[in-house]
C-alpha positions in Angstrom: 0.0 0.0 0.0 2.8 2.4 0.9 4.5 1.5 -2.3 1.4 2.4 -4.3 1.1 5.7 -2.5 4.7 6.4 -3.3 4.1 5.7 -7.0 1.0 7.9 -7.0 3.0 10.7 -5.3 5.8 10.5 -7.8 3.4 10.5 -10.7 1.5 13.5 -9.4 4.8 15.3 -8.8 5.8 14.6 -12.4 2.4 15.8 -13.7 2.7 18.9 -11.7 6.3 19.5 -12.9 5.2 19.1 -16.5 2.2 21.4 -15.9 4.4 24.1 -14.4 7.0 23.6 -17.3 4.3 23.9 -20.0 2.6 26.8 -18.3 5.9 28.7 -18.2 6.6 27.8 -21.8 3.1 29.0 -22.8 3.7 32.3 -21.0 7.0 32.8 -22.7 5.4 32.2 -26.0 2.7 34.8 -25.3 5.2 37.3 -23.9 7.5 36.7 -26.9 4.6 37.2 -29.3 3.6 40.4 -27.5 7.0 41.8 -27.6 7.4 40.9 -31.3 4.0 42.6 -32.0 5.0 45.7 -30.1 8.4 45.9 -31.8 6.7 45.7 -35.2 4.4 48.5 -34.1 7.3 50.7 -33.2 8.9 50.1 -36.6 5.7 51.0 -38.4 5.7 54.2 -40.4 1.9 54.5 -40.2 1.1 56.8 -37.3 -2.6 55.8 -37.4 -1.7 52.2 -36.7 0.4 53.3 -33.8 -2.4 55.6 -32.6 -5.0 52.8 -32.7 -2.6 50.4 -30.9 -1.8 53.0 -28.3 -5.5 53.4 -27.5 -5.9 49.6 -27.3 -2.9 49.3 -24.9 -4.4 52.1 -22.8 -7.8 50.4 -22.7 -6.0 47.1 -21.6 -4.1 49.1 -18.9 -0.8 48.6 -20.6 0.2 52.2 -19.9 3.9 51.8 -20.5 3.4 50.6 -24.2 0.7 53.1 -24.7 3.0 55.9 -23.6 5.8 54.7 -25.7 3.7 54.7 -29.0 2.1 58.0 -28.2 5.4 59.6 -27.6 6.6 58.5 -31.0 3.6 59.9 -32.8 2.8 63.1 -30.9 5.3 65.3 -32.9 3.9 63.9 -36.1 0.2 64.3 -35.5 0.4 67.8 -34.1 -2.6 69.8 -35.4 -4.6 66.8 -36.4 -8.0 65.8 -34.9 -6.4 62.9 -33.1 -3.7 65.0 -31.3 -6.1 66.4 -28.7 -7.1 63.0 -27.4 -3.6 61.5 -27.8 -2.1 64.3 -25.6 -4.8 63.8 -23.0 -4.3 60.0 -22.8 -0.6 60.5 -22.8 -0.7 62.5 -19.6 -2.9 59.8 -18.1 -0.4 57.0 -19.0 2.2 58.6 -16.7 -0.4 59.1 -14.0 -1.3 55.5 -14.0 2.4 54.5 -13.8 2.7 56.7 -10.6 5.0 59.2 -12.4 3.1 62.2 -11.0 5.7 64.8 -11.8 5.4 64.0 -15.4 1.7 63.6 -15.4 1.2 67.0 -13.7 3.4 68.5 -16.3 1.6 67.0 -19.3 -1.9 67.7 -17.8 -0.8 71.3 -17.4 0.6 71.5 -20.9 -2.7 70.0 -22.2 -4.7 72.8 -20.6 -2.4 75.5 -22.1 -2.6 74.0 -25.6 -6.2 72.9 -25.6 -8.0 75.6 -23.6 -11.3 74.9 -25.4 -11.2 71.1 -25.2 -14.0 69.1 -23.6 -11.2 67.5 -21.5 -9.7 70.9 -20.2 -11.6 70.9 -16.8 -10.6 67.2 -16.1 -7.0 67.9 -17.2 -6.8 70.9 -15.0 -8.1 68.9 -12.0 -5.7 66.1 -12.8 -2.8 68.5 -12.9 -3.7 69.5 -9.4 -4.4 66.0 -8.3 -1.0 64.7 -9.6 0.6 67.4 -7.6 -1.4 66.3 -4.6 -0.1 62.7 -5.2 3.4 64.1 -4.7 2.8 65.3 -1.2 4.8 63.2 1.3 4.2 62.0 4.8 4.2 64.7 7.5 7.7 64.0 8.8 9.2 65.0 5.4 9.7 68.3 3.7 6.2 69.8 2.7 7.1 71.9 -0.2 5.0 69.6 -2.5 2.1 69.9 -0.1 2.1 73.7 -0.4 2.3 73.4 -4.2 -0.6 71.0 -4.2 -2.7 73.3 -2.1 -2.0 76.1 -4.4 -2.7 74.0 -7.5 -6.0 72.8 -6.1 -7.0 76.3 -5.0 -6.2 77.7 -8.5 -8.4 74.9 -9.9 -11.3 75.8 -7.5 -11.1 79.5 -8.4 -11.2 78.7 -12.1 -13.9 76.0 -12.0 -15.9 76.5 -8.7 -18.9 74.5 -9.9 -17.2 71.6 -11.6 -17.8 68.0 -10.8 -14.4 67.9 -9.2 -14.9 70.9 -6.8 -16.0 68.9 -3.8 -13.2 66.5 -4.1 -10.7 69.3 -4.5 -11.9 70.9 -1.3 -11.6 67.7 0.6 -8.0 67.3 -0.7 -7.1 70.8 0.4 -8.5 70.0 3.9 -6.5 66.8 4.0 -3.3 68.6 3.0 -3.9 71.4 5.6 -4.3 68.7 8.3 -1.0 67.3 7.1 0.7 70.7 7.5 -0.9 71.1 10.8 0.4 67.7 12.0 3.9 68.7 10.7 3.9 72.0 12.6 2.7 70.2 15.8 5.3 67.6 15.6 8.0 70.2 14.9 6.9 72.3 17.9 6.9 69.3 20.2 10.3 68.3 18.9 11.8 71.6 19.8 10.3 71.2 23.2 11.7 67.7 23.6 15.1 68.9 22.6 15.0 71.8 25.1 15.3 74.4 22.4 13.2 76.7 24.4 13.2 79.9 22.3 12.6 77.9 19.0 9.8 76.0 20.8 8.1 79.2 21.9 8.2 80.6 18.5 6.9 77.4 17.0 4.0 77.3 19.6 3.1 80.9 18.8 3.1 80.3 15.1 1.1 77.2 15.5 -1.6 79.1 17.3 -1.8 81.8 14.7 -1.6 79.5 11.7 -4.2 77.0 13.1 -6.5 78.8 15.5 -9.1 76.1 15.4 -6.8 73.1 15.8 -7.6 70.4 18.4 -3.9 70.6 19.5 -4.2 74.2 20.7 -4.9 73.5 24.4 -1.9 71.2 24.6 0.3 73.8 22.7 -0.8 76.5 25.1 0.2 74.3 28.1 3.5 73.4 26.6 4.2 77.1 25.9 3.7 77.9 29.6 6.0 75.0 30.6 8.6 76.0 28.1 8.5 79.7 29.1 9.0 78.6 32.7 11.9 76.2 31.8 13.6 79.1 29.8 13.3 81.4 32.7 14.8 78.8 35.0 18.0 78.4 32.8 18.3 82.1 31.9 20.9 84.5 33.3 19.6 86.5 36.2 19.1 89.7 34.2 16.6 87.8 31.9 14.8 85.9 34.5 12.3 88.4 35.8 11.1 89.1 32.2 10.8 85.5 31.4 8.9 84.6 34.6 6.5 87.3 33.7 6.1 85.8 30.2 5.3 82.5 31.8 2.5 84.2 33.9 1.1 86.0 30.9 1.0 82.8 28.9 -0.8 81.0 31.7 -3.4 83.7 32.0 -3.9 83.6 28.2 -4.3 79.9 28.4 -7.0 80.1 31.1 -8.9 82.7 29.3 -8.9 80.8 26.0 -9.2 77.2 27.3 -10.9 77.4 30.7 -11.8 73.7 30.6 -8.4 72.5 29.5 -7.2 69.3 31.1 -3.7 70.9 31.4 -4.7 73.8 33.7 -3.8 72.2 36.9 -0.3 71.3 35.7 0.2 74.7 34.2 -0.9 76.4 37.4 2.2 74.9 39.1 4.4 76.8 36.8 2.3 79.9 37.2 2.6 79.8 41.1 6.3 79.2 41.0 6.8 82.1 38.5 4.7 84.4 40.8 6.9 83.4 43.7 10.0 84.2 41.7 8.5 87.6 40.7 7.8 88.4 44.3 11.3 87.8 45.2 12.4 90.1 42.3 10.0 92.7 43.5 11.4 92.7 47.0 15.0 92.9 45.7 14.1 95.8 43.5 12.4 97.6 46.5 15.5 97.2 48.6 17.8 98.5 45.8 15.7 101.7 45.5 
């Protein structure tokens, strides 16, 4: 019985091996045929054949081959009826290959050349959307994020009632949240590294740039703590001024966020600052 099972196992293994080998061979034949067909298309001098093939490749989501053929014929068909659609699709081939810098460029070029096209609104949106796709995670440089917000806002200003307007507004909000997160993380990093002056500037800038942020109660508390820490490590001539700054920041915090969960902690820095200011006041009175 064990012998029969062994024979069956070996037979099945051989069958599977043949199947894998034949499948691989079949795929190689298909790929070889496809490559041969594509090379023939590239060598063709008939731009209409290439144009038709490029559209077919595009419909079949073979964006690379579509882009190659379109690139070859675009200079030739300039001014023809087919040129408009070819340029529009050409921009999309790069977008679908995740080459967003190029797709943004070609969508923008399309809007400049074909300003009256039926595709111009979509191309304008896709230019902005391609720029949006270049925006990195919050921990990285956000230059692309600012550029994307600008591009999306330009689109909204030009086409406020388009079918893409709601989506564009959502993308702007998303990007602004990303910038907010970046600013929040930067401010906390300065605080963590004990770069007190830089942290205070970052906290103030955050409050001004994002007045409705959910992080503002925490930022206000950290500003009080940081102002106190700066006063503690300052030379004596600067301490009175910086303890007073701590008190002012605490009072602003209480006025703005009376229900903040950080008030009790911030109050400790306030009380210690008031004690230090009282000492300075006594010293000043004695020196007069």
